[in-house]
mmCIF file of the N, C-alpha and C atoms, coordinates in Angstrom:
data_MODEL
# 
_entry.id   MODEL 
# 
loop_
_atom_site.group_PDB 
_atom_site.id 
_atom_site.type_symbol 
_atom_site.label_atom_id 
_atom_site.label_alt_id 
_atom_site.label_comp_id 
_atom_site.label_asym_id 
_atom_site.label_entity_id 
_atom_site.label_seq_id 
_atom_site.pdbx_PDB_ins_code 
_atom_site.Cartn_x 
_atom_site.Cartn_y 
_atom_site.Cartn_z 
_atom_site.occupancy 
_atom_site.B_iso_or_equiv 
_atom_site.pdbx_formal_charge 
_atom_site.auth_seq_id 
_atom_site.auth_comp_id 
_atom_site.auth_asym_id 
_atom_site.auth_atom_id 
_atom_site.pdbx_PDB_model_num 
ATOM 1   N N  . MET A 1 1  ? 23.557  15.004 12.438  1.00 0.00 ? 1  MET A N  1 
ATOM 2   C CA . MET A 1 1  ? 22.307  14.331 12.746  1.00 0.00 ? 1  MET A CA 1 
ATOM 3   C C  . MET A 1 1  ? 21.254  14.752 11.735  1.00 0.00 ? 1  MET A C  1 
ATOM 4   N N  . THR A 1 2  ? 20.444  13.792 11.284  1.00 0.00 ? 2  THR A N  1 
ATOM 5   C CA . THR A 1 2  ? 19.417  14.055 10.292  1.00 0.00 ? 2  THR A CA 1 
ATOM 6   C C  . THR A 1 2  ? 18.143  14.529 10.966  1.00 0.00 ? 2  THR A C  1 
ATOM 7   N N  . ARG A 1 3  ? 17.600  15.613 10.449  1.00 0.00 ? 3  ARG A N  1 
ATOM 8   C CA . ARG A 1 3  ? 16.332  16.112 10.979  1.00 0.00 ? 3  ARG A CA 1 
ATOM 9   C C  . ARG A 1 3  ? 15.186  15.317 10.381  1.00 0.00 ? 3  ARG A C  1 
ATOM 10  N N  . LYS A 1 4  ? 14.084  15.258 11.085  1.00 0.00 ? 4  LYS A N  1 
ATOM 11  C CA . LYS A 1 4  ? 12.921  14.512 10.623  1.00 0.00 ? 4  LYS A CA 1 
ATOM 12  C C  . LYS A 1 4  ? 12.450  15.005 9.256   1.00 0.00 ? 4  LYS A C  1 
ATOM 13  N N  . SER A 1 5  ? 12.473  16.313 9.034   1.00 0.00 ? 5  SER A N  1 
ATOM 14  C CA . SER A 1 5  ? 12.019  16.853 7.754   1.00 0.00 ? 5  SER A CA 1 
ATOM 15  C C  . SER A 1 5  ? 12.900  16.386 6.604   1.00 0.00 ? 5  SER A C  1 
ATOM 16  N N  . GLU A 1 6  ? 14.156  16.062 6.882   1.00 0.00 ? 6  GLU A N  1 
ATOM 17  C CA . GLU A 1 6  ? 15.048  15.581 5.835   1.00 0.00 ? 6  GLU A CA 1 
ATOM 18  C C  . GLU A 1 6  ? 14.800  14.115 5.502   1.00 0.00 ? 6  GLU A C  1 
ATOM 19  N N  . LEU A 1 7  ? 14.044  13.428 6.349   1.00 0.00 ? 7  LEU A N  1 
ATOM 20  C CA . LEU A 1 7  ? 13.762  12.019 6.121   1.00 0.00 ? 7  LEU A CA 1 
ATOM 21  C C  . LEU A 1 7  ? 12.537  11.798 5.249   1.00 0.00 ? 7  LEU A C  1 
ATOM 22  N N  . LYS A 1 8  ? 11.927  12.860 4.800   1.00 0.00 ? 8  LYS A N  1 
ATOM 23  C CA . LYS A 1 8  ? 10.767  12.732 3.932   1.00 0.00 ? 8  LYS A CA 1 
ATOM 24  C C  . LYS A 1 8  ? 11.236  12.525 2.501   1.00 0.00 ? 8  LYS A C  1 
ATOM 25  N N  . ALA A 1 9  ? 10.621  11.607 1.813   1.00 0.00 ? 9  ALA A N  1 
ATOM 26  C CA . ALA A 1 9  ? 10.965  11.338 0.418   1.00 0.00 ? 9  ALA A CA 1 
ATOM 27  C C  . ALA A 1 9  ? 10.514  12.521 -0.434  1.00 0.00 ? 9  ALA A C  1 
ATOM 28  N N  . ASN A 1 10 ? 11.444  13.266 -0.951  1.00 0.00 ? 10 ASN A N  1 
ATOM 29  C CA . ASN A 1 10 ? 11.163  14.450 -1.759  1.00 0.00 ? 10 ASN A CA 1 
ATOM 30  C C  . ASN A 1 10 ? 10.295  15.465 -1.017  1.00 0.00 ? 10 ASN A C  1 
ATOM 31  N N  . GLY A 1 11 ? 10.248  15.380 0.297   1.00 0.00 ? 11 GLY A N  1 
ATOM 32  C CA . GLY A 1 11 ? 9.452   16.333 1.067   1.00 0.00 ? 11 GLY A CA 1 
ATOM 33  C C  . GLY A 1 11 ? 7.962   16.067 0.992   1.00 0.00 ? 11 GLY A C  1 
ATOM 34  N N  . ASP A 1 12 ? 7.551   14.946 0.374   1.00 0.00 ? 12 ASP A N  1 
ATOM 35  C CA . ASP A 1 12 ? 6.134   14.697 0.144   1.00 0.00 ? 12 ASP A CA 1 
ATOM 36  C C  . ASP A 1 12 ? 5.541   13.619 1.036   1.00 0.00 ? 12 ASP A C  1 
ATOM 37  N N  . VAL A 1 13 ? 6.295   12.581 1.324   1.00 0.00 ? 13 VAL A N  1 
ATOM 38  C CA . VAL A 1 13 ? 5.758   11.434 2.046   1.00 0.00 ? 13 VAL A CA 1 
ATOM 39  C C  . VAL A 1 13 ? 6.430   11.335 3.406   1.00 0.00 ? 13 VAL A C  1 
ATOM 40  N N  . SER A 1 14 ? 5.624   11.284 4.446   1.00 0.00 ? 14 SER A N  1 
ATOM 41  C CA . SER A 1 14 ? 6.194   11.178 5.780   1.00 0.00 ? 14 SER A CA 1 
ATOM 42  C C  . SER A 1 14 ? 6.679   9.761  6.028   1.00 0.00 ? 14 SER A C  1 
ATOM 43  N N  . LEU A 1 15 ? 7.438   9.584  7.093   1.00 0.00 ? 15 LEU A N  1 
ATOM 44  C CA . LEU A 1 15 ? 7.947   8.262  7.441   1.00 0.00 ? 15 LEU A CA 1 
ATOM 45  C C  . LEU A 1 15 ? 6.823   7.269  7.715   1.00 0.00 ? 15 LEU A C  1 
ATOM 46  N N  . SER A 1 16 ? 5.665   7.743  8.086   1.00 0.00 ? 16 SER A N  1 
ATOM 47  C CA . SER A 1 16 ? 4.538   6.871  8.392   1.00 0.00 ? 16 SER A CA 1 
ATOM 48  C C  . SER A 1 16 ? 3.809   6.409  7.142   1.00 0.00 ? 16 SER A C  1 
ATOM 49  N N  . GLY A 1 17 ? 4.166   6.930  5.974   1.00 0.00 ? 17 GLY A N  1 
ATOM 50  C CA . GLY A 1 17 ? 3.480   6.568  4.737   1.00 0.00 ? 17 GLY A CA 1 
ATOM 51  C C  . GLY A 1 17 ? 2.194   7.327  4.529   1.00 0.00 ? 17 GLY A C  1 
ATOM 52  N N  . LEU A 1 18 ? 1.999   8.403  5.293   1.00 0.00 ? 18 LEU A N  1 
ATOM 53  C CA . LEU A 1 18 ? 0.801   9.218  5.155   1.00 0.00 ? 18 LEU A CA 1 
ATOM 54  C C  . LEU A 1 18 ? 1.105   10.437 4.305   1.00 0.00 ? 18 LEU A C  1 
ATOM 55  N N  . ILE A 1 19 ? 0.135   10.807 3.482   1.00 0.00 ? 19 ILE A N  1 
ATOM 56  C CA . ILE A 1 19 ? 0.297   11.970 2.609   1.00 0.00 ? 19 ILE A CA 1 
ATOM 57  C C  . ILE A 1 19 ? -0.849  12.945 2.853   1.00 0.00 ? 19 ILE A C  1 
ATOM 58  N N  . ASP A 1 20 ? -0.645  14.184 2.459   1.00 0.00 ? 20 ASP A N  1 
ATOM 59  C CA . ASP A 1 20 ? -1.686  15.190 2.633   1.00 0.00 ? 20 ASP A CA 1 
ATOM 60  C C  . ASP A 1 20 ? -2.341  15.509 1.292   1.00 0.00 ? 20 ASP A C  1 
ATOM 61  N N  . LYS A 1 21 ? -3.286  16.440 1.318   1.00 0.00 ? 21 LYS A N  1 
ATOM 62  C CA . LYS A 1 21 ? -4.040  16.761 0.102   1.00 0.00 ? 21 LYS A CA 1 
ATOM 63  C C  . LYS A 1 21 ? -3.160  17.374 -0.981  1.00 0.00 ? 21 LYS A C  1 
ATOM 64  N N  . ASP A 1 22 ? -2.055  18.000 -0.607  1.00 0.00 ? 22 ASP A N  1 
ATOM 65  C CA . ASP A 1 22 ? -1.157  18.577 -1.608  1.00 0.00 ? 22 ASP A CA 1 
ATOM 66  C C  . ASP A 1 22 ? -0.524  17.491 -2.465  1.00 0.00 ? 22 ASP A C  1 
ATOM 67  N N  . VAL A 1 23 ? -0.164  16.379 -1.836  1.00 0.00 ? 23 VAL A N  1 
ATOM 68  C CA . VAL A 1 23 ? 0.442   15.272 -2.582  1.00 0.00 ? 23 VAL A CA 1 
ATOM 69  C C  . VAL A 1 23 ? -0.603  14.613 -3.474  1.00 0.00 ? 23 VAL A C  1 
ATOM 70  N N  . ILE A 1 24 ? -1.815  14.410 -2.936  1.00 0.00 ? 24 ILE A N  1 
ATOM 71  C CA . ILE A 1 24 ? -2.883  13.825 -3.760  1.00 0.00 ? 24 ILE A CA 1 
ATOM 72  C C  . ILE A 1 24 ? -3.172  14.732 -4.950  1.00 0.00 ? 24 ILE A C  1 
ATOM 73  N N  . ALA A 1 25 ? -3.221  16.029 -4.709  1.00 0.00 ? 25 ALA A N  1 
ATOM 74  C CA . ALA A 1 25 ? -3.463  16.980 -5.791  1.00 0.00 ? 25 ALA A CA 1 
ATOM 75  C C  . ALA A 1 25 ? -2.396  16.838 -6.875  1.00 0.00 ? 25 ALA A C  1 
ATOM 76  N N  . SER A 1 26 ? -1.165  16.696 -6.461  1.00 0.00 ? 26 SER A N  1 
ATOM 77  C CA . SER A 1 26 ? -0.073  16.523 -7.413  1.00 0.00 ? 26 SER A CA 1 
ATOM 78  C C  . SER A 1 26 ? -0.229  15.229 -8.209  1.00 0.00 ? 26 SER A C  1 
ATOM 79  N N  . LEU A 1 27 ? -0.602  14.149 -7.526  1.00 0.00 ? 27 LEU A N  1 
ATOM 80  C CA . LEU A 1 27 ? -0.789  12.865 -8.204  1.00 0.00 ? 27 LEU A CA 1 
ATOM 81  C C  . LEU A 1 27 ? -1.947  12.899 -9.203  1.00 0.00 ? 27 LEU A C  1 
ATOM 82  N N  . LEU A 1 28 ? -2.984  13.666 -8.873  1.00 0.00 ? 28 LEU A N  1 
ATOM 83  C CA . LEU A 1 28 ? -4.166  13.754 -9.732  1.00 0.00 ? 28 LEU A CA 1 
ATOM 84  C C  . LEU A 1 28 ? -4.095  14.903 -10.724 1.00 0.00 ? 28 LEU A C  1 
ATOM 85  N N  . ASP A 1 29 ? -3.089  15.742 -10.592 1.00 0.00 ? 29 ASP A N  1 
ATOM 86  C CA . ASP A 1 29 ? -2.924  16.929 -11.430 1.00 0.00 ? 29 ASP A CA 1 
ATOM 87  C C  . ASP A 1 29 ? -4.125  17.872 -11.294 1.00 0.00 ? 29 ASP A C  1 
ATOM 88  N N  . VAL A 1 30 ? -4.512  18.101 -10.040 1.00 0.00 ? 30 VAL A N  1 
ATOM 89  C CA . VAL A 1 30 ? -5.562  19.065 -9.713  1.00 0.00 ? 30 VAL A CA 1 
ATOM 90  C C  . VAL A 1 30 ? -5.041  19.950 -8.582  1.00 0.00 ? 30 VAL A C  1 
ATOM 91  N N  . SER A 1 31 ? -5.817  20.949 -8.199  1.00 0.00 ? 31 SER A N  1 
ATOM 92  C CA . SER A 1 31 ? -5.400  21.817 -7.107  1.00 0.00 ? 31 SER A CA 1 
ATOM 93  C C  . SER A 1 31 ? -5.715  21.179 -5.755  1.00 0.00 ? 31 SER A C  1 
ATOM 94  N N  . PRO A 1 32 ? -4.980  21.565 -4.701  1.00 0.00 ? 32 PRO A N  1 
ATOM 95  C CA . PRO A 1 32 ? -5.317  21.083 -3.359  1.00 0.00 ? 32 PRO A CA 1 
ATOM 96  C C  . PRO A 1 32 ? -6.757  21.442 -2.959  1.00 0.00 ? 32 PRO A C  1 
ATOM 97  N N  . ARG A 1 33 ? -7.224  22.581 -3.421  1.00 0.00 ? 33 ARG A N  1 
ATOM 98  C CA . ARG A 1 33 ? -8.606  22.989 -3.130  1.00 0.00 ? 33 ARG A CA 1 
ATOM 99  C C  . ARG A 1 33 ? -9.601  22.010 -3.753  1.00 0.00 ? 33 ARG A C  1 
ATOM 100 N N  . SER A 1 34 ? -9.289  21.517 -4.950  1.00 0.00 ? 34 SER A N  1 
ATOM 101 C CA . SER A 1 34 ? -10.161 20.524 -5.579  1.00 0.00 ? 34 SER A CA 1 
ATOM 102 C C  . SER A 1 34 ? -10.229 19.261 -4.729  1.00 0.00 ? 34 SER A C  1 
ATOM 103 N N  . VAL A 1 35 ? -9.085  18.809 -4.235  1.00 0.00 ? 35 VAL A N  1 
ATOM 104 C CA . VAL A 1 35 ? -9.072  17.624 -3.376  1.00 0.00 ? 35 VAL A CA 1 
ATOM 105 C C  . VAL A 1 35 ? -9.929  17.881 -2.146  1.00 0.00 ? 35 VAL A C  1 
ATOM 106 N N  . GLN A 1 36 ? -9.835  19.064 -1.564  1.00 0.00 ? 36 GLN A N  1 
ATOM 107 C CA . GLN A 1 36 ? -10.643 19.417 -0.392  1.00 0.00 ? 36 GLN A CA 1 
ATOM 108 C C  . GLN A 1 36 ? -12.132 19.324 -0.723  1.00 0.00 ? 36 GLN A C  1 
ATOM 109 N N  . ARG A 1 37 ? -12.511 19.759 -1.922  1.00 0.00 ? 37 ARG A N  1 
ATOM 110 C CA . ARG A 1 37 ? -13.920 19.685 -2.335  1.00 0.00 ? 37 ARG A CA 1 
ATOM 111 C C  . ARG A 1 37 ? -14.360 18.247 -2.605  1.00 0.00 ? 37 ARG A C  1 
ATOM 112 N N  . TYR A 1 38 ? -13.439 17.411 -3.055  1.00 0.00 ? 38 TYR A N  1 
ATOM 113 C CA . TYR A 1 38 ? -13.769 16.021 -3.364  1.00 0.00 ? 38 TYR A CA 1 
ATOM 114 C C  . TYR A 1 38 ? -14.128 15.212 -2.111  1.00 0.00 ? 38 TYR A C  1 
ATOM 115 N N  . ILE A 1 39 ? -13.604 15.597 -0.961  1.00 0.00 ? 39 ILE A N  1 
ATOM 116 C CA . ILE A 1 39 ? -13.822 14.811 0.260   1.00 0.00 ? 39 ILE A CA 1 
ATOM 117 C C  . ILE A 1 39 ? -15.314 14.685 0.594   1.00 0.00 ? 39 ILE A C  1 
ATOM 118 N N  . PRO A 1 40 ? -16.061 15.787 0.770   1.00 0.00 ? 40 PRO A N  1 
ATOM 119 C CA . PRO A 1 40 ? -17.490 15.629 1.095   1.00 0.00 ? 40 PRO A CA 1 
ATOM 120 C C  . PRO A 1 40 ? -18.311 15.089 -0.076  1.00 0.00 ? 40 PRO A C  1 
ATOM 121 N N  . GLN A 1 41 ? -17.790 15.208 -1.287  1.00 0.00 ? 41 GLN A N  1 
ATOM 122 C CA . GLN A 1 41 ? -18.480 14.686 -2.466  1.00 0.00 ? 41 GLN A CA 1 
ATOM 123 C C  . GLN A 1 41 ? -18.264 13.181 -2.629  1.00 0.00 ? 41 GLN A C  1 
ATOM 124 N N  . GLY A 1 42 ? -17.380 12.614 -1.817  1.00 0.00 ? 42 GLY A N  1 
ATOM 125 C CA . GLY A 1 42 ? -17.113 11.184 -1.892  1.00 0.00 ? 42 GLY A CA 1 
ATOM 126 C C  . GLY A 1 42 ? -16.320 10.778 -3.117  1.00 0.00 ? 42 GLY A C  1 
ATOM 127 N N  . LYS A 1 43 ? -15.506 11.682 -3.633  1.00 0.00 ? 43 LYS A N  1 
ATOM 128 C CA . LYS A 1 43 ? -14.729 11.396 -4.839  1.00 0.00 ? 43 LYS A CA 1 
ATOM 129 C C  . LYS A 1 43 ? -13.327 10.868 -4.550  1.00 0.00 ? 43 LYS A C  1 
ATOM 130 N N  . VAL A 1 44 ? -12.918 10.917 -3.299  1.00 0.00 ? 44 VAL A N  1 
ATOM 131 C CA . VAL A 1 44 ? -11.605 10.389 -2.899  1.00 0.00 ? 44 VAL A CA 1 
ATOM 132 C C  . VAL A 1 44 ? -11.819 9.467  -1.706  1.00 0.00 ? 44 VAL A C  1 
ATOM 133 N N  . PRO A 1 45 ? -10.898 8.533  -1.470  1.00 0.00 ? 45 PRO A N  1 
ATOM 134 C CA . PRO A 1 45 ? -11.025 7.673  -0.283  1.00 0.00 ? 45 PRO A CA 1 
ATOM 135 C C  . PRO A 1 45 ? -11.100 8.511  0.991   1.00 0.00 ? 45 PRO A C  1 
ATOM 136 N N  . ARG A 1 46 ? -11.706 7.923  2.001   1.00 0.00 ? 46 ARG A N  1 
ATOM 137 C CA . ARG A 1 46 ? -11.839 8.630  3.276   1.00 0.00 ? 46 ARG A CA 1 
ATOM 138 C C  . ARG A 1 46 ? -10.461 8.912  3.877   1.00 0.00 ? 46 ARG A C  1 
ATOM 139 N N  . PRO A 1 47 ? -10.264 10.130 4.342   1.00 0.00 ? 47 PRO A N  1 
ATOM 140 C CA . PRO A 1 47 ? -8.984  10.467 4.982   1.00 0.00 ? 47 PRO A CA 1 
ATOM 141 C C  . PRO A 1 47 ? -8.936  10.005 6.431   1.00 0.00 ? 47 PRO A C  1 
ATOM 142 N N  . ILE A 1 48 ? -7.751  10.071 6.982   1.00 0.00 ? 48 ILE A N  1 
ATOM 143 C CA . ILE A 1 48 ? -7.506  9.774  8.389   1.00 0.00 ? 48 ILE A CA 1 
ATOM 144 C C  . ILE A 1 48 ? -7.212  11.105 9.068   1.00 0.00 ? 48 ILE A C  1 
ATOM 145 N N  . ARG A 1 49 ? -7.866  11.369 10.176  1.00 0.00 ? 49 ARG A N  1 
ATOM 146 C CA . ARG A 1 49 ? -7.596  12.613 10.899  1.00 0.00 ? 49 ARG A CA 1 
ATOM 147 C C  . ARG A 1 49 ? -6.373  12.414 11.777  1.00 0.00 ? 49 ARG A C  1 
ATOM 148 N N  . VAL A 1 50 ? -5.391  13.293 11.594  1.00 0.00 ? 50 VAL A N  1 
ATOM 149 C CA . VAL A 1 50 ? -4.173  13.297 12.405  1.00 0.00 ? 50 VAL A CA 1 
ATOM 150 C C  . VAL A 1 50 ? -4.076  14.682 13.017  1.00 0.00 ? 50 VAL A C  1 
ATOM 151 N N  . GLY A 1 51 ? -4.391  14.770 14.290  1.00 0.00 ? 51 GLY A N  1 
ATOM 152 C CA . GLY A 1 51 ? -4.468  16.087 14.923  1.00 0.00 ? 51 GLY A CA 1 
ATOM 153 C C  . GLY A 1 51 ? -5.585  16.874 14.267  1.00 0.00 ? 51 GLY A C  1 
ATOM 154 N N  . LYS A 1 52 ? -5.255  18.056 13.767  1.00 0.00 ? 52 LYS A N  1 
ATOM 155 C CA . LYS A 1 52 ? -6.243  18.880 13.077  1.00 0.00 ? 52 LYS A CA 1 
ATOM 156 C C  . LYS A 1 52 ? -6.225  18.660 11.564  1.00 0.00 ? 52 LYS A C  1 
ATOM 157 N N  . GLY A 1 53 ? -5.250  17.890 11.087  1.00 0.00 ? 53 GLY A N  1 
ATOM 158 C CA . GLY A 1 53 ? -5.109  17.687 9.649   1.00 0.00 ? 53 GLY A CA 1 
ATOM 159 C C  . GLY A 1 53 ? -5.687  16.374 9.161   1.00 0.00 ? 53 GLY A C  1 
ATOM 160 N N  . LEU A 1 54 ? -5.812  16.273 7.845   1.00 0.00 ? 54 LEU A N  1 
ATOM 161 C CA . LEU A 1 54 ? -6.285  15.062 7.203   1.00 0.00 ? 54 LEU A CA 1 
ATOM 162 C C  . LEU A 1 54 ? -5.137  14.446 6.420   1.00 0.00 ? 54 LEU A C  1 
ATOM 163 N N  . ARG A 1 55 ? -5.022  13.136 6.493   1.00 0.00 ? 55 ARG A N  1 
ATOM 164 C CA . ARG A 1 55 ? -3.974  12.417 5.776   1.00 0.00 ? 55 ARG A CA 1 
ATOM 165 C C  . ARG A 1 55 ? -4.573  11.170 5.150   1.00 0.00 ? 55 ARG A C  1 
ATOM 166 N N  . TRP A 1 56 ? -3.888  10.662 4.137   1.00 0.00 ? 56 TRP A N  1 
ATOM 167 C CA . TRP A 1 56 ? -4.264  9.426  3.466   1.00 0.00 ? 56 TRP A CA 1 
ATOM 168 C C  . TRP A 1 56 ? -3.060  8.514  3.436   1.00 0.00 ? 56 TRP A C  1 
ATOM 169 N N  . ARG A 1 57 ? -3.308  7.204  3.388   1.00 0.00 ? 57 ARG A N  1 
ATOM 170 C CA . ARG A 1 57 ? -2.221  6.239  3.253   1.00 0.00 ? 57 ARG A CA 1 
ATOM 171 C C  . ARG A 1 57 ? -1.759  6.242  1.794   1.00 0.00 ? 57 ARG A C  1 
ATOM 172 N N  . LEU A 1 58 ? -0.474  6.431  1.581   1.00 0.00 ? 58 LEU A N  1 
ATOM 173 C CA . LEU A 1 58 ? 0.063   6.485  0.230   1.00 0.00 ? 58 LEU A CA 1 
ATOM 174 C C  . LEU A 1 58 ? -0.289  5.220  -0.546  1.00 0.00 ? 58 LEU A C  1 
ATOM 175 N N  . ASN A 1 59 ? -0.106  4.057  0.055   1.00 0.00 ? 59 ASN A N  1 
ATOM 176 C CA . ASN A 1 59 ? -0.393  2.797  -0.646  1.00 0.00 ? 59 ASN A CA 1 
ATOM 177 C C  . ASN A 1 59 ? -1.844  2.740  -1.108  1.00 0.00 ? 59 ASN A C  1 
ATOM 178 N N  . GLU A 1 60 ? -2.748  3.193  -0.265  1.00 0.00 ? 60 GLU A N  1 
ATOM 179 C CA . GLU A 1 60 ? -4.164  3.166  -0.627  1.00 0.00 ? 60 GLU A CA 1 
ATOM 180 C C  . GLU A 1 60 ? -4.447  4.110  -1.789  1.00 0.00 ? 60 GLU A C  1 
ATOM 181 N N  . ILE A 1 61 ? -3.871  5.289  -1.751  1.00 0.00 ? 61 ILE A N  1 
ATOM 182 C CA . ILE A 1 61 ? -4.103  6.257  -2.834  1.00 0.00 ? 61 ILE A CA 1 
ATOM 183 C C  . ILE A 1 61 ? -3.536  5.736  -4.149  1.00 0.00 ? 61 ILE A C  1 
ATOM 184 N N  . LEU A 1 62 ? -2.355  5.136  -4.111  1.00 0.00 ? 62 LEU A N  1 
ATOM 185 C CA . LEU A 1 62 ? -1.782  4.581  -5.346  1.00 0.00 ? 62 LEU A CA 1 
ATOM 186 C C  . LEU A 1 62 ? -2.649  3.449  -5.892  1.00 0.00 ? 62 LEU A C  1 
ATOM 187 N N  . ASP A 1 63 ? -3.167  2.597  -5.006  1.00 0.00 ? 63 ASP A N  1 
ATOM 188 C CA . ASP A 1 63 ? -4.070  1.521  -5.431  1.00 0.00 ? 63 ASP A CA 1 
ATOM 189 C C  . ASP A 1 63 ? -5.370  2.089  -5.991  1.00 0.00 ? 63 ASP A C  1 
ATOM 190 N N  . TRP A 1 64 ? -5.884  3.120  -5.337  1.00 0.00 ? 64 TRP A N  1 
ATOM 191 C CA . TRP A 1 64 ? -7.120  3.782  -5.776  1.00 0.00 ? 64 TRP A CA 1 
ATOM 192 C C  . TRP A 1 64 ? -6.948  4.374  -7.171  1.00 0.00 ? 64 TRP A C  1 
ATOM 193 N N  . ILE A 1 65 ? -5.825  5.023  -7.409  1.00 0.00 ? 65 ILE A N  1 
ATOM 194 C CA . ILE A 1 65 ? -5.554  5.596  -8.731  1.00 0.00 ? 65 ILE A CA 1 
ATOM 195 C C  . ILE A 1 65 ? -5.440  4.480  -9.770  1.00 0.00 ? 65 ILE A C  1 
ATOM 196 N N  . ALA A 1 66 ? -4.741  3.404  -9.424  1.00 0.00 ? 66 ALA A N  1 
ATOM 197 C CA . ALA A 1 66 ? -4.591  2.266  -10.338 1.00 0.00 ? 66 ALA A CA 1 
ATOM 198 C C  . ALA A 1 66 ? -5.945  1.633  -10.676 1.00 0.00 ? 66 ALA A C  1 
ATOM 199 N N  . ALA A 1 67 ? -6.902  1.725  -9.743  1.00 0.00 ? 67 ALA A N  1 
ATOM 200 C CA . ALA A 1 67 ? -8.246  1.179  -9.962  1.00 0.00 ? 67 ALA A CA 1 
ATOM 201 C C  . ALA A 1 67 ? -9.128  2.129  -10.759 1.00 0.00 ? 67 ALA A C  1 
ATOM 202 N N  . GLY A 1 68 ? -8.614  3.282  -11.140 1.00 0.00 ? 68 GLY A N  1 
ATOM 203 C CA . GLY A 1 68 ? -9.378  4.228  -11.944 1.00 0.00 ? 68 GLY A CA 1 
ATOM 204 C C  . GLY A 1 68 ? -10.077 5.310  -11.158 1.00 0.00 ? 68 GLY A C  1 
ATOM 205 N N  . CYS A 1 69 ? -9.685  5.535  -9.914  1.00 0.00 ? 69 CYS A N  1 
ATOM 206 C CA . CYS A 1 69 ? -10.253 6.586  -9.062  1.00 0.00 ? 69 CYS A CA 1 
ATOM 207 C C  . CYS A 1 69 ? -11.769 6.465  -8.865  1.00 0.00 ? 69 CYS A C  1 
ATOM 208 N N  . PRO A 1 70 ? -12.235 5.281  -8.426  1.00 0.00 ? 70 PRO A N  1 
ATOM 209 C CA . PRO A 1 70 ? -13.677 5.161  -8.179  1.00 0.00 ? 70 PRO A CA 1 
ATOM 210 C C  . PRO A 1 70 ? -14.109 6.038  -7.006  1.00 0.00 ? 70 PRO A C  1 
ATOM 211 N N  . LYS A 1 71 ? -15.398 6.328  -6.947  1.00 0.00 ? 71 LYS A N  1 
ATOM 212 C CA . LYS A 1 71 ? -15.923 7.094  -5.809  1.00 0.00 ? 71 LYS A CA 1 
ATOM 213 C C  . LYS A 1 71 ? -15.655 6.337  -4.516  1.00 0.00 ? 71 LYS A C  1 
ATOM 214 N N  . ALA A 1 72 ? -15.650 7.057  -3.406  1.00 0.00 ? 72 ALA A N  1 
ATOM 215 C CA . ALA A 1 72 ? -15.278 6.488  -2.108  1.00 0.00 ? 72 ALA A CA 1 
ATOM 216 C C  . ALA A 1 72 ? -16.123 5.270  -1.743  1.00 0.00 ? 72 ALA A C  1 
ATOM 217 N N  . ALA A 1 73 ? -17.427 5.323  -1.967  1.00 0.00 ? 73 ALA A N  1 
ATOM 218 C CA . ALA A 1 73 ? -18.296 4.195  -1.609  1.00 0.00 ? 73 ALA A CA 1 
ATOM 219 C C  . ALA A 1 73 ? -17.933 2.960  -2.436  1.00 0.00 ? 73 ALA A C  1 
ATOM 220 N N  . GLU A 1 74 ? -17.710 3.148  -3.705  1.00 0.00 ? 74 GLU A N  1 
ATOM 221 C CA . GLU A 1 74 ? -17.314 2.038  -4.574  1.00 0.00 ? 74 GLU A CA 1 
ATOM 222 C C  . GLU A 1 74 ? -15.938 1.509  -4.176  1.00 0.00 ? 74 GLU A C  1 
ATOM 223 N N  . TRP A 1 75 ? -15.029 2.410  -3.836  1.00 0.00 ? 75 TRP A N  1 
ATOM 224 C CA . TRP A 1 75 ? -13.693 2.007  -3.410  1.00 0.00 ? 75 TRP A CA 1 
ATOM 225 C C  . TRP A 1 75 ? -13.769 1.152  -2.145  1.00 0.00 ? 75 TRP A C  1 
ATOM 226 N N  . GLN A 1 76 ? -14.598 1.536  -1.182  1.00 0.00 ? 76 GLN A N  1 
ATOM 227 C CA . GLN A 1 76 ? -14.774 0.754  0.038   1.00 0.00 ? 76 GLN A CA 1 
ATOM 228 C C  . GLN A 1 76 ? -15.312 -0.633 -0.311  1.00 0.00 ? 76 GLN A C  1 
ATOM 229 N N  . ARG A 1 77 ? -16.258 -0.696 -1.238  1.00 0.00 ? 77 ARG A N  1 
ATOM 230 C CA . ARG A 1 77 ? -16.822 -1.976 -1.643  1.00 0.00 ? 77 ARG A CA 1 
ATOM 231 C C  . ARG A 1 77 ? -15.767 -2.851 -2.315  1.00 0.00 ? 77 ARG A C  1 
ATOM 232 N N  . LEU A 1 78 ? -14.981 -2.261 -3.198  1.00 0.00 ? 78 LEU A N  1 
ATOM 233 C CA . LEU A 1 78 ? -13.930 -3.007 -3.892  1.00 0.00 ? 78 LEU A CA 1 
ATOM 234 C C  . LEU A 1 78 ? -12.887 -3.556 -2.922  1.00 0.00 ? 78 LEU A C  1 
ATOM 235 N N  . ARG A 1 79 ? -12.591 -2.789 -1.891  1.00 0.00 ? 79 ARG A N  1 
ATOM 236 C CA . ARG A 1 79 ? -11.603 -3.207 -0.896  1.00 0.00 ? 79 ARG A CA 1 
ATOM 237 C C  . ARG A 1 79 ? -12.184 -4.202 0.101   1.00 0.00 ? 79 ARG A C  1 
ATOM 238 N N  . GLY A 1 80 ? -13.490 -4.322 0.126   1.00 0.00 ? 80 GLY A N  1 
ATOM 239 C CA . GLY A 1 80 ? -14.128 -5.249 1.058   1.00 0.00 ? 80 GLY A CA 1 
ATOM 240 C C  . GLY A 1 80 ? -14.161 -4.752 2.481   1.00 0.00 ? 80 GLY A C  1 
ATOM 241 N N  . ALA A 1 81 ? -14.017 -3.442 2.638   1.00 0.00 ? 81 ALA A N  1 
ATOM 242 C CA . ALA A 1 81 ? -13.999 -2.869 3.995   1.00 0.00 ? 81 ALA A CA 1 
ATOM 243 C C  . ALA A 1 81 ? -15.355 -2.304 4.353   1.00 0.00 ? 81 ALA A C  1 
# 
């Protein structure tokens, strides 16, 4: 029987398509602490709170990176949300 942890793609992406700050840090080539600092500065899209943790939708982060990593307010405007 396959354990849930074995169903993660490379251990980074959960089955729900949500990623944590460690994965974003890896994608941006910065430290997880930098990603944590970017949140209140509005430099990354708004996270989703899951329990006590913060997660982001992988598809949204990939689209955000493809758009040139605009600030969160600009990203919301571009998405029309």
